N, C-alpha and C positions, 0 to 999 in steps of 0.2 A: 503494499500500499505506499504509494508514495504522497509526502505532504502538499498538501495543497493549502493556498492561502484561506479557506473555508474551515479545513480542517484545524489548521493551526489557531484561527480565531478562537474556533470552538474549545480546543484545549487551555489557550489562555483563559476564555469565561470560566471553565471547569475549575482551573487553579485558583482564581480570585473566589470562586463561590465557596470553596472547600476551607480556604484560608480564613472565610468570615463565618463559617458555619460549624466549624471543629477546632479541637485542642489537638494538634499533634506531638508526639504519635498517635494514631488513632485506630481502631479496628474500621476498614474500608469494606462495604459490600459491592462486589463487580455482579452484574448479572450480563448473559450473554445469551442471544438464541441464534442455533445453526442448524441446517437442515440435519436430519438425524443421521449419524455417522459415526461410528465410535472412534475411528481415526481422529475427526478434528475436536472429539472430547479428551482425546490423549492429549493432543496437541496444546490445548487449552490446560489442561491440568500439567503439562510440562513447563508451561511458563511461571506456575506457582510453586513448582518442585523444592522442597525445602526451605519453604517459610511458614509450617505451621498452619497452611489454609486449610479451612473447611470446604469441602467443594459438595453440592449436591447437584443432580441434575434431574430433570422431569421431563417426559415427554408429552408434546400434544396430545390433544383426544385422540386424532389419526394416526399419530407418530410419526408425523411427516418431520416436524421439528423438535427440538430438545431445547430447554433453557438450562444453563448452567450458571449456578450462584457461588461465588466464591468469597467468604470471609476471612478477612486477613488483614494482620496489622501492617500498617505501612507508616511509613517515618515521616513522610510529608507529602504535599499537594504534587511535588514534582516525581514523586515516586509511584505516585498513583497513575499521574499521565504515562509515565515511561511504560507503565505493564498493560496499558490501553492500547498503546501503539504496537507493543510487542505481539499482542495478541491479535491485532489488524494485519501484522505483517505474516504472521506464521498462518493463519487459519483465513481462507478463501470464502468469501461470501457471510462471514460472522456479522453479527449486527449487535452494538454495544449500546446497554439501556443506562 
């Protein structure tokens, strides 16, 4: 995923909001939606390896999509953004919520 001016603006706004609404370090909840594919879930899990993350998955009613929720301690908003970008680069078609 190449960075576009729109995505960079989104991440800057996210960092600003996180600075205003949380005390860091803090537990952060990531949510991703992917087409149901075990390898995509594994790729997302790999990004959060060895971080003590609690990862839960849930398939949609027709099992076409899978939501992946990840609760993990993050040191600051910059670290949060880095993980979003890593997942976006590693997993084609992922939607971040």
